[in-house]
TIGU-336352 format. One record per residue (C-alpha): residue number from 1; x, y, z; residue in one letter. Coordinates in steps of 0.25 Angstrom, whole numbers, plus 5000, padded with zeros to 4 digits. Last residue first. Example, Ala and Ser with C-alpha at 12.3 -4.5 7.8 and 13.67 -1.06 7.14 Angstrom:
// residues 2
<rec 2 <5055 4996 5029> 's'>
<rec 1 <5049 4982 5031> 'a'>
END
This chain:
// residues 69
<rec 69 <5053 5016 5009> 'd'>
<rec 68 <5047 5015 4996> 'v'>
<rec 67 <5055 5018 4984> 'r'>
<rec 66 <5043 5015 4973> 'v'>
<rec 65 <5050 5006 4960> 'g'>
<rec 64 <5037 4998 4958> 'k'>
<rec 63 <5043 4987 4966> 'g'>
<rec 62 <5045 4996 4977> 'q'>
<rec 61 <5031 4998 4977> 'l'>
<rec 60 <5025 4986 4975> 'l'>
<rec 59 <5035 4982 4989> 'r'>
<rec 58 <5032 4995 4997> 'a'>
<rec 57 <5015 4991 4994> 'i'>
<rec 56 <5017 4976 4999> 'd'>
<rec 55 <5024 4982 5010> 'g'>
<rec 54 <5011 4990 5014> 'v'>
<rec 53 <5005 4977 5013> 's'>
<rec 52 <4995 4968 5005> 'h'>
<rec 51 <4996 4975 4991> 'l'>
<rec 50 <4995 4963 4982> 'n'>
<rec 49 <4981 4969 4977> 'v'>
<rec 48 <4988 4982 4973> 'i'>
<rec 47 <4999 4976 4964> 'e'>
<rec 46 <4987 4966 4957> 'd'>
<rec 45 <4980 4978 4953> 'i'>
<rec 44 <4993 4985 4949> 's'>
<rec 43 <4998 4996 4956> 'l'>
<rec 42 <5002 5009 4949> 'q'>
<rec 41 <5013 5018 4953> 'v'>
<rec 40 <5015 5032 4957> 'g'>
<rec 39 <5019 5031 4970> 'y'>
<rec 38 <5010 5039 4978> 't'>
<rec 37 <5000 5038 4968> 'e'>
<rec 36 <4999 5022 4966> 'e'>
<rec 35 <5000 5021 4982> 'i'>
<rec 34 <4991 5029 4987> 'a'>
<rec 33 <4981 5021 4977> 'a'>
<rec 32 <4985 5008 4982> 'v'>
<rec 31 <4983 5013 4996> 'l'>
<rec 30 <4968 5018 4992> 'q'>
<rec 29 <4965 5004 4985> 'i'>
<rec 28 <4971 4999 4999> 'h'>
<rec 27 <4962 5007 5007> 'a'>
<rec 26 <4950 5004 4999> 'f'>
<rec 25 <4953 4989 5002> 's'>
<rec 24 <4956 4989 5016> 'd'>
<rec 23 <4969 4994 5022> 'w'>
<rec 22 <4964 4999 5034> 'k'>
<rec 21 <4966 4987 5044> 's'>
<rec 20 <4980 4989 5042> 'v'>
<rec 19 <4987 4974 5045> 't'>
<rec 18 <4978 4967 5034> 'g'>
<rec 17 <4976 4976 5024> 'p'>
<rec 16 <4992 4979 5025> 'g'>
<rec 15 <5004 4984 5033> 'a'>
<rec 14 <5016 4974 5033> 'q'>
<rec 13 <5024 4984 5027> 'p'>
<rec 12 <5020 4995 5039> 'g'>
<rec 11 <5008 5003 5038> 'v'>
<rec 10 <5003 5003 5053> 'e'>
<rec 9 <5014 5012 5058> 's'>
<rec 8 <5009 5024 5046> 'y'>
<rec 7 <4995 5025 5055> 'a'>
<rec 6 <4984 5021 5047> 'v'>
<rec 5 <4974 5029 5037> 'g'>
<rec 4 <4976 5018 5026> 'l'>
<rec 3 <4977 5028 5016> 'i'>
<rec 2 <4987 5035 5026> 'e'>
<rec 1 <4995 5023 5031> 'a'>
END
């Protein structure tokens, strides 16, 4: 929500570029950078391009052993 500049209520599991107007390609890169820095993970190009929603991000992080509540 902070990176996208939207209310937290707009960022549920289904939120993505198609549902959040401010989630454009530049915001996507900013999100990836924030995810990598915050969680200490490195995402591959394939992983980055396949992030289509907040739920995708949560599943990817869980697969990398990050606890997501």
